[in-house]
N, C-alpha and C positions, 0 to 999 in steps of 0.2 A: 395324733395315734401311735402308741409306743408299743413296738415289737422287734424281736431280735433278727437281724439280717444275715443271711448266709455269708455275705462278704465280710461279716466281722467275726466268723468263727474259726477257730483253729481246727482243721479238718485232718491233718496230718496223722495217718495210720489208721483213720477211723473209716468205719462204714456209714455211708449216708444214703438215706432213703429219700427218694425224690418223688412227690406226686405231681406229675407233669400231666399236662392235657394233650395227648396225642391221638385225640379221637379225630382222625383225619378221613376225607372223603375217598372213596374207591370208584372206579370206573373200569369195568371189563376185568376185574379182579386185580387192579394195579392203582397204587396210591396216585389219585389225581390232583392233590394239592398238599405239599408237604409244608406249608407255612407253620404249622403248629409244631411240628417236630423241629423246625430251625430256630422257632422262638424258645424252645426249651434247652437249647444248646450251652446258653451262657451259664446256667448253673452247672450243669454236668461238667463243661470244661473247667469251671472253676475249682471243683472238687478234684479232678484229675490232675489238674495243674498243681495242686497243692496237696498231693501225696495220699488221696483217699480213694478207697472203692466205692463203687456206686451201684445202687439197686434202684432202677425206675420203675414206677407203676403208674398205670393210666386205665382209663375205661376206653373202650371202643365200641361204638354201635349201641344198640338196645337189647342186649340179650337176656335171656330170663334166668334169674339166679338159681344156681343149683343144676343148670344144664349148659353143656358145651355143645357148640355147633361149629363147624369149619369157619364159616365167615366171622366168628366171634374171636378167632385166634390172632394175637398181637404179633405172631412170628413175622409177617411182612412189614410191620412198622419196627421191629426189632432190628431186621435186616437193613433196612433203610437207614436207620439211627446208626447202626455199625458202618455202614457206607459214608456217612456223614463225618463220623468219629475216627475213621479209618482203623477200627478194631473190631473182632467180633462181639456180638451181644446175644447172649445165650437166653434163652425165655426158660423162666423156672415154673414148671408146672406143679411140683410136688414139694413146694417150700415150707409148708407147714409140717410134713412128715420129715423132711431132710433139710434142716436150717442151711442155707447156703454160706460157705466160707469163701470169701473173694479175696484176692491180694490186690494190695495198693496198684491202682491203674486199671483195674477190671472193672467192666461194665456188665449188668444182667438185667433182666426186665422180667417182673412178675406176670403171669398170665393175667388178662383182662379181669380187672377188680370188679366188675359188675357181674360176674359169673358167681362170686363168693357170696353164699348165703349170710344175710345179714348185713351186706354192704349198704343197701339204701336205707336200713332201718338204723343206721348207726350203730350197730351191735358192739357192746363193750369188749366181748372176748375177741371178736376180729380185730378190733383196734388193738387190743393187747398183742395179738399175734403179728401184726404189722410192726407194732413198735419194738417187738423183741428181736427184729432183724437187724436194728440198727443203732449206732451211737448218737446220731443226729438225723431228725427228721425235718425235711424241707418242703413246705407246701409252695409249689410254683404253678398252680393251676387256678388263676384268677377266674376262669369260666365255670368252675364248680364251686366257688367261694360260698354261694348263696345257699348251698345244700349241706346240711349236716349229715355226713356220711362216714363209714368207717374209715376211709382212706382219706378223709379230708378233715374230720373233727376228732372222731375217738382216738385215732392215732397220735394226734397232736397232745393229747392229755396225757399218754402214757410213755411217749418217748423221753429218752434223757434230756434232750435239747429239742425244742421245736422252734424252726424259724421260717422267714419268709425268702424265697428264691429270688434271684435276680429280677426275674419276670414280674412276679408278684409284687415285690417291694417297688418296682418302678411303677406299676400300675396303681398301686395305692396312694404313692408320692403325687402322681400327675391328677389322679381324681381329687386327692385333698387339695391340690393347688388350684383345681377348677372351681371347687365348691365350698371349700372351708374357709379360704381366704383370697378369693378372686380378684383380679384387676377389673375395673370398672369401666363402662358399662359390662354387666354380665348377659349375654344373650343365649338362649337355649333354643335349638330347633329340635322339635319332636313331631314326627312325622309317622304315618302308617294308616292302615287300613280302618283301625276300630279305636274310638275313644274309650271304649270299656277295657281294653287292655292296658291302656295308659293312662287312666283317669287318674289313679293316685299319685302317678308321678307327675301329671300335669298340675295338679292341686299343690303337690310339695313344692315344685319349681316355681309356681307363681308367688310363693313367700320369698323366694331367694333371688331371682332373677330380675334384670330391669326391663327386658323384652323376652317375650314368649312367642316364637314363630311356630305355627303349627302347618301340617300338609297333608295331603292325601286326603283318605276319607274323614280323618279328623278335623281337617280344615273344613271339608263339607257339612259336617255337623255343626261346626261353629257358624258357617254361613247361614244355615238354617235358623240359628239363634239370633241372627241379626235380621231375619225376615226376608232373606234373599232365596230366589228360586233356583234350584240345583238340578232341576230334570230329574233324570233317572239314575244320578250319580250315586255311588256307594256312601250311605252315611247311617247314623243310629239316631231316629227320630226320638227314641225314648231317653236319650241322653242330651237333649237340647236346653233343658234346665240346668244340668250340670255345667253345660258349656257356657251359661249366661253366667253362672256363679264365678266360674274362673274368669271370665272376661271382667266383671265387677271387681273381683279381688286384685286383679292387676290395675284397674282403671284407679281404685282407691288409693293404691301407693304411686300413682303417678307414672305407671308403665302402661304398657299396650300390647295388645295381640293383634298384630298387623294381617288383616285378611286380604286376599286378592282382589284387585279392582278389574283384573281381565283374567281370563282363563283360556286353555286350550281344550277344546271339546270335539267330541267324535259321535258318530251314531251307534258304534258297536266297539266292543273290546278287543281290538285286534291290533297287530303289529302293521298290518297294512291300510287300517281304517284311516279315512281322509281326516286330517286334523284341521281345525277351523279356529281361528283366534276370535274372541268374543268379549264384549264388556260383561261383567257380571249381572249385569242388568238385562242382558239380551238372551240369558241361557234359555233354550226351548225344552219343552217338555219330554221331548225324545232325546235330549243330549246328555252326554256322559262327560263330566270334567275329568280329564286326565292328566292335567298338568297346569301349573299357574303360567299365566300369560307373561310376554316380554317386559310390559310396564311393571307389574308387580314384582317381577325376578329383579329388575334394575331398583326398586325401592328398598327391597330386602338386602341386596348387595352393598347398598350404600350403608345400610344399618351395620352389617357385618364390618364393612371397611372400618367403621367408628369404635368398633368393639374393642374391649380389653380382655376379655375371656368368651370364648364361645364353645358350646356343647351341642354335640350334633347327633342325633339319632333319628335315622329315616329320612329317605328321599321325599320330595316334595311332588313328585308326579311318577308315572308309570315310566321310569327311565330305562328299562329293558326294551322298550319300544322307542326307537330313535325320533320318530315324530313327536313323542311326548317326554322327551329328555331334557328338553332345552332349560326347564326352570332349574332342574337339580344341577346341571352343568353349570349354570351361571353362579348358584349358590356354592358349589365346590370349589369354583376357581376364585369366588370372593373370599372364600375361607383361606384358601391356599395363600392369596396376595395379602391378607389382613396381617397386620402386624400384633394381632391378638393371639394369646396362648389359647390354642384349640386343641380340644380332644373328641374324638369320634369313636362311636361303638355301634355294634349291631350288624348282623349278616349282610343285610341290604345296604346300609350305609357303607360297609367296607367294599362290597361290590360295586357300589357308585363311584368310591374314591379311586378304586383300580381302573375303571372303565374312562375316567376322565383324566387318568394320568397325575393326580396330584397327591401320592401317597407321600411324597418325601416332603411335602410343603405342609403337611398336618403335624402339629406339635406332638401330639401323643395320639397314637390308634390303640384302642382297646382290644384287648383279645376276648373280652367276656360279652355274652348277651345278655341273658337273664340278669347276671352278677351286675353288670353295667347299669342296666335300668333299676335295680334294687338299690345299688349305692346312690343314684340320682335321687331315688325317692326317699333317701335317708334311713333305709332299713338297716338294721344289723346284720352283716354276714357272718353266719356262725364260724365259718373256716378261719375267717380274721379274728373274730372275737377270742376263739381260744388261743391264738398265738399271743394276743394281747395279755390274757390272763397268764400264760407261762412266762411272758417278759416280766 
């Protein structure tokens, strides 16, 4: 993958426009988690340390284009960023009418890009307007790389220089290591409630991996394909045939889709539901499978311990409920203890990593959700493709 990197650019005396992902959550009017802002600091600081002025742009929430509402304002994000940088970060609301002029070392932030008409449709004129603000455009928002939008794709076509920021470059390098030239065995964990949302990813990974671990509602659908009873567990009966094909594809190349021999069940979906460990052959009609059992978790942990590369997307049980968190915890700790290069992505996966305290032991944690999945699937990410073209 050939693209220019920010850290290779001379930004002295230049204005750098950085597309960051600072779409942070709020609670009671305050930022409740600033991870994304902190993750964006490396590129901003590189520019400031090397004599540039910086304009940051990001989306926030899901505003309606052409309409501005108080909850869409990036001012709290700019203020928080300023606090982390130790300097004022002004919000530029009228940047199209009054082109900002910043001195070296200054940082400003455009108002929420999703408010701009044409942003989502990748409007050429809007992309040109963004590009006119800078000498160097930096994309540092991997989480939006799978979308061709004016602030991610069009701007990169028209900016004098277009490159990848520290975060994006690290992300692409890590994903490339995991999938393009992995240490073997390559093990992928793909879990979630529905096969349908991850079917193409499962099909694509089946061509690449040595072992494909499925969990959650996906595993239940695969268990149905094996002829097992899953009671009233979440599953997609219409995708049993597709699940069989994936297992057959893995078997044809000597791989395997290991399915649980024991499970943790309950009669209701609740945090205080009574958890019972059962053999997969003992699941009753009124049982709900909410986690893999201890024997199954131990088998998977052994496979992860022997892996050369691990890609993880999705918990294998309802880890939010402590009674059904055991399987995910065993896998999380096995990945942490493994000598394999491990890369994890997706909101639920990151929440599980945090819950079980293994953040520092995962080789790389991806900031992208949809972009992470589309990269795993082998799809072209428009915001990355344009950087390759410009390089």
